[in-house]
DOMI-142256 format. One line per field, with one value per residue (C-alpha): residue in one letter; x, y, z; residue number from 1. Coordinates in pm, 1 decimal. Layout:
<pts>
r (a / ...)
east (X / ...)
north (Y / ...)
up (Z / ...)
k (NUM / ...)
</pts>
This chain:
<pts>
r (m / t / f / s / l / k / r / i / n / a / i / f / q / k / d / f / k / d / f / s / r / n / m / a / v / s / v / v / i / i / i / p / p / i / l / a / a / i / y / g / r / m / g / v / d / s / i / e / s / h / y / m / i / i / n / i / a / f / s / m / v / a / a / f / v / q / c / c / l / i / a / e / e / k / e / k / n / t / l / r / g / l / m / l / s / p / a / s / t / g / e / i / l / a / g / k / s / l / l / s / f / i / l / t / i / g / v / i / l / f / s / i / v / l / a / e / y / h / p / q / n / i / g / v / v / s / i / a / i / i / l / s / t / f / f / y / i / g / l / g / t / l / l / g / l / f / s / k / s / v / m / e / a / s / v / i / v / l / p / v / i / i / v / f / s / l / g / s / f / i / t / a / l / a / n / q / y / p / i / l / k / v / a / n / y / l / p / n / i / q / l / i / e / l / a / k / e / v / e / a / g / a / s / l / v / d / v / i / t / n / l / g / v / i / m / g / w / v / v / v / i / v / i / l / t / i / i / t / y / r / k / r / m / v / d)
east (-20.8 / 108.9 / 152.2 / -103.3 / -77.8 / -482.4 / -578.5 / -364.0 / -534.2 / -886.1 / -791.2 / -650.5 / -988.1 / -1221.7 / -965.3 / -939.5 / -1318.2 / -1409.6 / -1166.3 / -1299.7 / -1626.2 / -1491.3 / -1448.5 / -1383.7 / -1041.8 / -936.8 / -965.0 / -676.1 / -398.0 / -515.8 / -342.7 / 40.1 / 23.2 / -148.7 / 92.6 / 362.9 / 244.8 / 217.8 / 577.9 / 693.8 / 511.1 / 683.8 / 1078.3 / 1045.0 / 1398.0 / 1510.6 / 1539.3 / 1303.0 / 1028.0 / 1068.7 / 1014.6 / 830.4 / 532.5 / 682.3 / 617.8 / 270.3 / 255.1 / 355.5 / 125.8 / -178.2 / -127.7 / 46.6 / -39.4 / -420.5 / -534.4 / -427.7 / -553.4 / -902.9 / -953.0 / -827.3 / -1075.4 / -1342.2 / -1333.2 / -1349.7 / -1721.1 / -1832.1 / -1712.3 / -1563.3 / -1140.2 / -1266.1 / -1408.2 / -1056.8 / -897.5 / -1094.4 / -1047.3 / -744.4 / -590.6 / -259.0 / -185.4 / 65.6 / -171.7 / -404.0 / -130.6 / 19.5 / -285.3 / -415.1 / -100.4 / -92.5 / -305.3 / -161.4 / 159.3 / 67.7 / -88.2 / 172.8 / 415.4 / 190.4 / 140.0 / 545.4 / 626.4 / 380.4 / 422.8 / 863.1 / 769.1 / 520.1 / 741.8 / 1090.7 / 1299.3 / 1600.9 / 1799.7 / 2151.2 / 2139.4 / 1794.2 / 1893.5 / 1942.0 / 1680.0 / 1452.4 / 1538.0 / 1533.7 / 1157.4 / 1002.7 / 1170.1 / 976.7 / 655.0 / 700.0 / 730.6 / 411.9 / 130.6 / 254.5 / 217.4 / -117.6 / -217.6 / -150.5 / -370.6 / -588.9 / -579.6 / -695.9 / -991.4 / -1336.8 / -1412.7 / -1316.3 / -1412.2 / -1190.4 / -959.8 / -951.1 / -930.7 / -616.4 / -434.0 / -393.8 / -102.1 / 112.1 / -2.7 / 165.6 / 453.7 / 564.8 / 455.7 / 643.3 / 848.8 / 1121.6 / 1006.6 / 1031.7 / 1429.4 / 1425.2 / 1355.7 / 1606.0 / 1851.8 / 1610.5 / 1460.4 / 1745.2 / 1463.6 / 1379.1 / 1690.0 / 1546.2 / 1381.6 / 1647.5 / 1597.0 / 1231.9 / 1263.3 / 1130.2 / 1380.7 / 1625.9 / 1484.8 / 1612.0 / 1931.7 / 1947.6 / 1885.8 / 2109.1 / 2316.3 / 2277.0 / 2306.4 / 2654.4 / 2788.2 / 2696.4 / 2670.2 / 2506.3 / 2802.8 / 2758.3 / 2404.1 / 2363.4 / 2317.2 / 2039.0 / 1926.3 / 1989.7 / 1766.4 / 1457.9 / 1494.3 / 1489.2 / 1129.3 / 1086.1 / 1157.5 / 966.1 / 664.7 / 618.2 / 668.4 / 458.3 / 186.1 / 189.6 / 219.1 / -148.7 / -360.8 / -257.0 / -400.0 / -710.1 / -710.9 / -806.5 / -969.3)
north (5.5 / 316.8 / 636.8 / 910.1 / 1195.5 / 1240.8 / 1028.8 / 1201.0 / 1507.7 / 1448.9 / 1304.7 / 1661.3 / 1852.7 / 1655.5 / 1718.8 / 2130.7 / 2128.0 / 1985.8 / 2163.4 / 2437.9 / 2319.1 / 2243.0 / 2587.3 / 2414.7 / 2255.5 / 2563.5 / 2808.7 / 2631.6 / 2768.2 / 3155.8 / 3147.1 / 3103.2 / 3430.3 / 3583.9 / 3502.8 / 3585.4 / 3858.3 / 3974.0 / 3835.0 / 4059.0 / 4414.5 / 4309.5 / 4274.0 / 3921.5 / 3829.1 / 3470.1 / 3195.3 / 2983.2 / 3234.6 / 3164.4 / 2817.4 / 2774.3 / 2936.2 / 2702.2 / 2434.9 / 2561.4 / 2520.7 / 2206.0 / 2064.8 / 2225.8 / 2270.2 / 1991.8 / 1678.8 / 1803.0 / 1861.7 / 1568.2 / 1372.8 / 1567.2 / 1478.7 / 1168.1 / 1105.0 / 1255.7 / 985.5 / 707.2 / 905.8 / 938.5 / 548.9 / 716.8 / 631.8 / 278.1 / 330.1 / 526.1 / 183.2 / -51.9 / 210.9 / 105.5 / 402.2 / 235.9 / 295.0 / 547.7 / 747.7 / 744.8 / 885.4 / 1131.9 / 1270.2 / 1251.9 / 1439.7 / 1713.9 / 1966.9 / 1952.7 / 2002.4 / 2265.6 / 2500.7 / 2408.5 / 2558.0 / 2850.5 / 2890.2 / 2919.7 / 3172.5 / 3380.7 / 3348.4 / 3336.8 / 3666.5 / 3832.5 / 3813.3 / 3883.4 / 3584.1 / 3573.7 / 3288.0 / 3314.8 / 2994.7 / 2917.6 / 2665.1 / 2413.0 / 2604.6 / 2486.8 / 2162.0 / 2104.3 / 2276.7 / 2020.4 / 1712.8 / 1859.1 / 1864.5 / 1513.6 / 1336.4 / 1564.5 / 1486.2 / 1158.8 / 1151.6 / 1322.2 / 1058.0 / 787.1 / 968.4 / 981.3 / 615.6 / 529.4 / 789.7 / 742.4 / 1075.8 / 1416.9 / 1462.9 / 1235.7 / 1375.2 / 1607.8 / 1508.1 / 1250.0 / 1490.4 / 1711.3 / 1577.0 / 1611.1 / 2005.7 / 2037.3 / 1803.5 / 1907.5 / 2272.2 / 2318.2 / 2061.8 / 2290.8 / 2344.5 / 1995.5 / 2006.9 / 2284.4 / 2026.7 / 1716.4 / 1883.9 / 1750.5 / 1448.8 / 1319.2 / 1050.6 / 1395.4 / 1405.1 / 1190.9 / 1500.8 / 1622.7 / 1361.3 / 1481.5 / 1588.7 / 2018.9 / 1989.9 / 1807.1 / 2204.3 / 2423.5 / 2319.1 / 2318.4 / 2678.2 / 2770.5 / 2645.4 / 2744.5 / 3085.4 / 3056.8 / 2979.7 / 2611.6 / 2459.2 / 2189.6 / 1913.7 / 2077.3 / 1948.5 / 1652.2 / 1479.7 / 1689.8 / 1612.3 / 1306.5 / 1193.2 / 1430.3 / 1175.3 / 889.3 / 1044.5 / 1086.7 / 704.9 / 575.5 / 700.5 / 629.2 / 293.6 / 277.7 / 469.7 / 305.7 / -86.8 / 39.3 / 179.7 / -161.5 / -302.1 / -104.6 / -223.5 / -587.8 / -511.3)
up (-41.6 / -129.1 / 126.6 / 2.3 / 64.1 / 6.1 / 276.1 / 516.6 / 392.0 / 392.2 / 749.7 / 829.7 / 715.3 / 897.6 / 1250.9 / 1136.0 / 1096.6 / 1445.1 / 1600.2 / 1500.8 / 1592.4 / 1948.1 / 2107.9 / 2470.5 / 2256.2 / 2075.1 / 2309.1 / 2431.7 / 2174.2 / 2270.7 / 2627.4 / 2594.0 / 2324.8 / 2624.3 / 2915.1 / 2618.5 / 2552.5 / 2891.1 / 2986.3 / 2700.3 / 2814.0 / 3214.2 / 3046.9 / 3141.5 / 2972.4 / 3122.4 / 2937.5 / 3234.3 / 3130.3 / 2756.4 / 2814.8 / 3079.5 / 2787.0 / 2511.0 / 2724.3 / 2830.0 / 2470.6 / 2418.5 / 2699.6 / 2618.2 / 2207.6 / 2101.5 / 2422.9 / 2510.3 / 2177.1 / 2004.8 / 2269.1 / 2284.0 / 1868.1 / 1933.0 / 2266.2 / 2031.1 / 1744.9 / 1952.2 / 2154.0 / 1807.0 / 1746.2 / 1346.4 / 1446.7 / 1424.0 / 1068.0 / 982.8 / 1161.3 / 903.2 / 622.4 / 314.5 / 475.1 / 718.5 / 998.8 / 935.8 / 702.1 / 1003.1 / 1269.2 / 1010.3 / 942.2 / 1252.6 / 1445.3 / 1096.8 / 1240.5 / 1613.7 / 1407.0 / 1288.4 / 1541.0 / 1826.1 / 1522.8 / 1496.5 / 1840.1 / 1961.1 / 1686.0 / 1771.7 / 2189.6 / 2038.5 / 1843.1 / 2196.3 / 2445.2 / 2272.8 / 2231.2 / 2068.5 / 2042.5 / 1943.0 / 1736.4 / 1596.5 / 1372.2 / 1687.6 / 1854.8 / 1564.8 / 1565.4 / 1967.0 / 1968.9 / 1622.9 / 1792.6 / 2088.7 / 1909.9 / 1829.3 / 2140.8 / 2272.4 / 1970.6 / 2035.0 / 2362.0 / 2307.9 / 2080.2 / 2318.4 / 2560.7 / 2356.2 / 2233.2 / 2635.9 / 2657.3 / 2594.5 / 2588.9 / 2545.1 / 2900.5 / 3030.7 / 2794.0 / 2952.2 / 3298.9 / 3167.9 / 3011.1 / 3337.7 / 3520.7 / 3179.6 / 3152.9 / 3507.8 / 3519.4 / 3116.5 / 3193.8 / 3562.2 / 3544.7 / 3599.2 / 3942.9 / 4011.3 / 3928.3 / 4212.0 / 4442.4 / 4368.7 / 4662.4 / 4895.4 / 4764.1 / 4504.8 / 4412.8 / 4156.2 / 3954.7 / 3693.9 / 3608.2 / 3485.0 / 3199.0 / 3066.9 / 2782.9 / 2916.5 / 3126.0 / 2842.5 / 2658.9 / 2869.9 / 2922.6 / 2522.7 / 2505.0 / 2840.8 / 2700.6 / 2298.9 / 2484.1 / 2568.0 / 2211.5 / 2210.5 / 1884.1 / 1735.5 / 1854.0 / 2159.2 / 2254.7 / 1978.2 / 2429.4 / 2470.6 / 2172.7 / 2167.4 / 2514.6 / 2338.4 / 2038.2 / 2278.8 / 2383.2 / 2045.1 / 1990.0 / 2346.6 / 2266.6 / 1884.8 / 1911.2 / 2218.9 / 1993.5 / 1752.9 / 1986.6 / 2150.0 / 1830.6 / 1634.4 / 1985.2 / 1945.6 / 1598.8 / 1702.4 / 2038.8)
k (1 / 2 / 3 / 4 / 5 / 6 / 7 / 8 / 9 / 10 / 11 / 12 / 13 / 14 / 15 / 16 / 17 / 18 / 19 / 20 / 21 / 22 / 23 / 24 / 25 / 26 / 27 / 28 / 29 / 30 / 31 / 32 / 33 / 34 / 35 / 36 / 37 / 38 / 39 / 40 / 41 / 42 / 43 / 44 / 45 / 46 / 47 / 48 / 49 / 50 / 51 / 52 / 53 / 54 / 55 / 56 / 57 / 58 / 59 / 60 / 61 / 62 / 63 / 64 / 65 / 66 / 67 / 68 / 69 / 70 / 71 / 72 / 73 / 74 / 75 / 76 / 77 / 78 / 79 / 80 / 81 / 82 / 83 / 84 / 85 / 86 / 87 / 88 / 89 / 90 / 91 / 92 / 93 / 94 / 95 / 96 / 97 / 98 / 99 / 100 / 101 / 102 / 103 / 104 / 105 / 106 / 107 / 108 / 109 / 110 / 111 / 112 / 113 / 114 / 115 / 116 / 117 / 118 / 119 / 120 / 121 / 122 / 123 / 124 / 125 / 126 / 127 / 128 / 129 / 130 / 131 / 132 / 133 / 134 / 135 / 136 / 137 / 138 / 139 / 140 / 141 / 142 / 143 / 144 / 145 / 146 / 147 / 148 / 149 / 150 / 151 / 152 / 153 / 154 / 155 / 156 / 157 / 158 / 159 / 160 / 161 / 162 / 163 / 164 / 165 / 166 / 167 / 168 / 169 / 170 / 171 / 172 / 173 / 174 / 175 / 176 / 177 / 178 / 179 / 180 / 181 / 182 / 183 / 184 / 185 / 186 / 187 / 188 / 189 / 190 / 191 / 192 / 193 / 194 / 195 / 196 / 197 / 198 / 199 / 200 / 201 / 202 / 203 / 204 / 205 / 206 / 207 / 208 / 209 / 210 / 211 / 212 / 213 / 214 / 215 / 216 / 217 / 218 / 219 / 220 / 221 / 222 / 223 / 224 / 225 / 226 / 227 / 228 / 229 / 230 / 231 / 232 / 233 / 234 / 235)
</pts>
Protein backbone atom coordinates (compact mmCIF):
# COMPACT_ATOMS: atom_id res chain seq x y z
CA UNK A 1 0.00 0.00 0.00
CA UNK A 2 1.43 3.38 -1.03
CA UNK A 3 1.59 6.34 1.30
CA UNK A 4 -1.32 8.55 0.20
CA UNK A 5 -1.14 12.31 0.77
CA UNK A 6 -4.77 12.53 -0.33
CA UNK A 7 -5.90 10.35 2.60
CA UNK A 8 -3.76 12.35 5.01
CA UNK A 9 -5.25 15.60 3.71
CA UNK A 10 -8.80 14.23 4.07
CA UNK A 11 -8.14 13.30 7.72
CA UNK A 12 -6.53 16.70 8.31
CA UNK A 13 -9.52 18.58 6.90
CA UNK A 14 -11.94 16.57 9.03
CA UNK A 15 -9.87 17.30 12.16
CA UNK A 16 -9.78 21.00 11.31
CA UNK A 17 -13.58 21.13 11.08
CA UNK A 18 -13.99 19.23 14.36
CA UNK A 19 -11.42 21.46 16.08
CA UNK A 20 -12.99 24.73 14.86
CA UNK A 21 -16.43 23.62 16.10
CA UNK A 22 -15.22 22.63 19.58
CA UNK A 23 -14.56 25.90 21.41
CA UNK A 24 -13.75 24.09 24.67
CA UNK A 25 -10.68 22.61 22.95
CA UNK A 26 -9.75 25.34 20.47
CA UNK A 27 -9.66 28.09 23.11
CA UNK A 28 -6.46 26.67 24.66
CA UNK A 29 -4.35 27.87 21.73
CA UNK A 30 -4.70 31.50 22.87
CA UNK A 31 -3.30 30.88 26.38
CA UNK A 32 0.46 30.70 25.51
CA UNK A 33 0.39 33.87 23.34
CA UNK A 34 -1.46 35.77 26.09
CA UNK A 35 1.17 34.72 28.65
CA UNK A 36 3.94 35.60 26.19
CA UNK A 37 2.45 39.06 25.60
CA UNK A 38 2.21 39.68 29.36
CA UNK A 39 5.77 38.51 29.97
CA UNK A 40 7.04 40.56 27.03
CA UNK A 41 5.38 43.76 28.27
CA UNK A 42 6.69 43.13 31.80
CA UNK A 43 10.25 42.80 30.49
CA UNK A 44 10.66 39.22 31.75
CA UNK A 45 13.59 37.94 29.71
CA UNK A 46 15.02 34.80 31.35
CA UNK A 47 15.45 31.49 29.53
CA UNK A 48 13.28 29.79 32.15
CA UNK A 49 10.37 32.17 31.56
CA UNK A 50 10.61 31.87 27.76
CA UNK A 51 10.65 28.09 27.90
CA UNK A 52 7.92 27.88 30.48
CA UNK A 53 5.69 29.49 27.84
CA UNK A 54 7.02 27.17 25.13
CA UNK A 55 6.50 24.09 27.32
CA UNK A 56 2.98 25.28 28.15
CA UNK A 57 2.35 25.50 24.40
CA UNK A 58 3.63 21.93 23.99
CA UNK A 59 1.44 20.50 26.73
CA UNK A 60 -1.71 22.57 26.06
CA UNK A 61 -1.63 22.54 22.26
CA UNK A 62 0.36 19.50 21.09
CA UNK A 63 -0.64 17.11 23.88
CA UNK A 64 -4.07 18.43 24.94
CA UNK A 65 -5.49 19.19 21.49
CA UNK A 66 -4.16 15.93 20.05
CA UNK A 67 -5.53 13.92 22.98
CA UNK A 68 -8.97 15.51 22.58
CA UNK A 69 -9.04 14.98 18.80
CA UNK A 70 -8.32 11.26 19.22
CA UNK A 71 -10.77 10.94 22.11
CA UNK A 72 -13.49 12.66 20.09
CA UNK A 73 -13.01 10.13 17.30
CA UNK A 74 -13.44 7.34 19.83
CA UNK A 75 -16.46 9.00 21.45
CA UNK A 76 -18.20 9.30 18.07
CA UNK A 77 -17.10 5.78 17.08
CA UNK A 78 -15.43 7.16 13.95
CA UNK A 79 -11.91 6.05 14.88
CA UNK A 80 -12.86 2.43 14.31
CA UNK A 81 -14.07 3.38 10.85
CA UNK A 82 -10.68 4.93 10.14
CA UNK A 83 -8.92 1.81 11.41
CA UNK A 84 -11.00 -0.38 9.09
CA UNK A 85 -10.53 1.94 6.10
CA UNK A 86 -7.89 1.42 3.37
CA UNK A 87 -5.70 4.01 5.08
CA UNK A 88 -2.56 2.58 6.68
CA UNK A 89 -1.50 3.11 10.30
CA UNK A 90 1.09 5.66 9.19
CA UNK A 91 -1.42 7.61 7.10
CA UNK A 92 -3.98 7.73 9.90
CA UNK A 93 -1.51 8.76 12.59
CA UNK A 94 0.12 11.32 10.27
CA UNK A 95 -3.24 12.77 9.28
CA UNK A 96 -4.43 12.89 12.89
CA UNK A 97 -1.19 14.63 13.95
CA UNK A 98 -0.85 17.20 11.18
CA UNK A 99 -3.29 19.74 12.61
CA UNK A 100 -1.73 19.54 16.08
CA UNK A 101 1.75 19.97 14.57
CA UNK A 102 0.77 23.07 12.57
CA UNK A 103 -1.06 24.60 15.53
CA UNK A 104 1.82 23.92 17.93
CA UNK A 105 4.51 25.41 15.70
CA UNK A 106 2.29 28.40 14.90
CA UNK A 107 1.47 29.09 18.56
CA UNK A 108 5.14 28.76 19.59
CA UNK A 109 6.34 31.11 16.84
CA UNK A 110 3.67 33.67 17.74
CA UNK A 111 4.52 33.36 21.46
CA UNK A 112 8.25 33.78 20.79
CA UNK A 113 7.58 36.98 18.86
CA UNK A 114 5.31 38.37 21.60
CA UNK A 115 7.80 37.44 24.33
CA UNK A 116 10.62 39.01 22.30
CA UNK A 117 12.79 35.92 22.60
CA UNK A 118 15.78 35.91 20.23
CA UNK A 119 17.79 32.65 20.47
CA UNK A 120 21.50 32.85 19.67
CA UNK A 121 21.31 29.85 17.33
CA UNK A 122 17.83 29.63 15.85
CA UNK A 123 18.72 26.53 13.81
CA UNK A 124 19.60 24.38 16.84
CA UNK A 125 16.62 25.68 18.82
CA UNK A 126 14.31 24.95 15.87
CA UNK A 127 15.51 21.33 15.67
CA UNK A 128 14.91 20.87 19.40
CA UNK A 129 11.43 22.41 19.21
CA UNK A 130 10.41 20.24 16.25
CA UNK A 131 11.63 17.07 17.98
CA UNK A 132 9.80 18.08 21.16
CA UNK A 133 6.62 18.70 19.14
CA UNK A 134 6.74 15.11 17.85
CA UNK A 135 7.07 13.85 21.44
CA UNK A 136 4.09 15.80 22.78
CA UNK A 137 1.89 14.91 19.83
CA UNK A 138 2.79 11.24 20.32
CA UNK A 139 2.01 11.55 24.03
CA UNK A 140 -1.32 13.19 23.26
CA UNK A 141 -2.16 10.44 20.77
CA UNK A 142 -1.29 7.74 23.31
CA UNK A 143 -3.44 9.32 26.02
CA UNK A 144 -6.26 9.84 23.54
CA UNK A 145 -6.27 6.13 22.70
CA UNK A 146 -6.84 5.39 26.38
CA UNK A 147 -9.64 7.96 26.70
CA UNK A 148 -13.28 7.18 26.04
CA UNK A 149 -14.52 10.76 25.66
CA UNK A 150 -13.29 14.33 25.33
CA UNK A 151 -14.21 14.97 28.96
CA UNK A 152 -12.12 12.02 30.10
CA UNK A 153 -9.26 13.15 27.85
CA UNK A 154 -9.33 16.60 29.49
CA UNK A 155 -8.81 14.95 32.88
CA UNK A 156 -6.15 12.45 31.76
CA UNK A 157 -4.01 15.15 30.16
CA UNK A 158 -3.96 17.40 33.26
CA UNK A 159 -0.91 15.66 34.87
CA UNK A 160 0.94 16.13 31.57
CA UNK A 161 0.20 19.85 31.58
CA UNK A 162 1.38 20.18 35.19
CA UNK A 163 4.54 18.06 34.92
CA UNK A 164 5.76 19.25 31.54
CA UNK A 165 4.78 22.91 31.93
CA UNK A 166 6.18 23.37 35.44
CA UNK A 167 8.74 20.55 35.46
CA UNK A 168 11.61 22.96 36.02
CA UNK A 169 10.31 23.58 39.55
CA UNK A 170 10.64 19.85 40.25
CA UNK A 171 14.37 19.96 39.55
CA UNK A 172 14.74 22.75 42.12
CA UNK A 173 13.69 20.21 44.77
CA UNK A 174 16.18 17.58 43.57
CA UNK A 175 18.75 18.41 46.28
CA UNK A 176 16.16 17.80 48.96
CA UNK A 177 14.61 14.78 47.31
CA UNK A 178 17.30 12.91 45.28
CA UNK A 179 14.71 10.71 43.55
CA UNK A 180 13.55 13.82 41.69
CA UNK A 181 16.90 13.98 39.87
CA UNK A 182 15.39 11.73 37.21
CA UNK A 183 13.32 14.78 36.20
CA UNK A 184 16.50 16.21 34.68
CA UNK A 185 16.02 13.75 31.81
CA UNK A 186 12.49 14.89 30.99
CA UNK A 187 12.26 16.37 27.47
CA UNK A 188 11.09 19.76 28.76
CA UNK A 189 14.09 20.04 31.09
CA UNK A 190 16.47 18.91 28.35
CA UNK A 191 15.01 21.62 26.11
CA UNK A 192 15.70 24.28 28.75
CA UNK A 193 19.24 23.01 29.30
CA UNK A 194 19.84 23.03 25.54
CA UNK A 195 18.57 26.62 25.32
CA UNK A 196 20.89 27.71 28.11
CA UNK A 197 23.88 26.17 26.35
CA UNK A 198 22.88 27.79 23.06
CA UNK A 199 22.74 31.20 24.78
CA UNK A 200 26.26 30.53 26.05
CA UNK A 201 27.43 30.01 22.48
CA UNK A 202 27.06 26.24 22.08
CA UNK A 203 26.86 24.74 18.59
CA UNK A 204 24.87 21.74 17.35
CA UNK A 205 27.69 19.36 18.31
CA UNK A 206 27.78 20.75 21.85
CA UNK A 207 24.09 20.01 22.49
CA UNK A 208 23.92 16.67 20.69
CA UNK A 209 23.42 14.87 24.02
CA UNK A 210 20.36 16.98 24.84
CA UNK A 211 18.94 16.37 21.37
CA UNK A 212 19.71 12.66 21.75
CA UNK A 213 17.70 12.46 24.99
CA UNK A 214 14.74 14.26 23.41
CA UNK A 215 14.99 11.98 20.36
CA UNK A 216 15.02 8.96 22.67
CA UNK A 217 11.73 10.13 24.20
CA UNK A 218 10.28 10.57 20.71
CA UNK A 219 11.24 7.02 19.69
CA UNK A 220 9.80 5.51 22.89
CA UNK A 221 6.50 7.39 22.64
CA UNK A 222 6.09 6.57 18.93
CA UNK A 223 6.64 2.85 19.59
CA UNK A 224 4.17 2.85 22.49
CA UNK A 225 1.61 4.74 20.42
CA UNK A 226 1.84 2.37 17.45
CA UNK A 227 1.58 -0.70 19.71
CA UNK A 228 -1.46 0.74 21.51
CA UNK A 229 -3.10 1.79 18.24
CA UNK A 230 -2.71 -1.67 16.74
CA UNK A 231 -4.15 -3.27 19.87
CA UNK A 232 -7.20 -1.00 19.52
CA UNK A 233 -7.56 -2.23 15.92
CA UNK A 234 -8.23 -5.76 17.11
CA UNK A 235 -9.99 -4.78 20.33
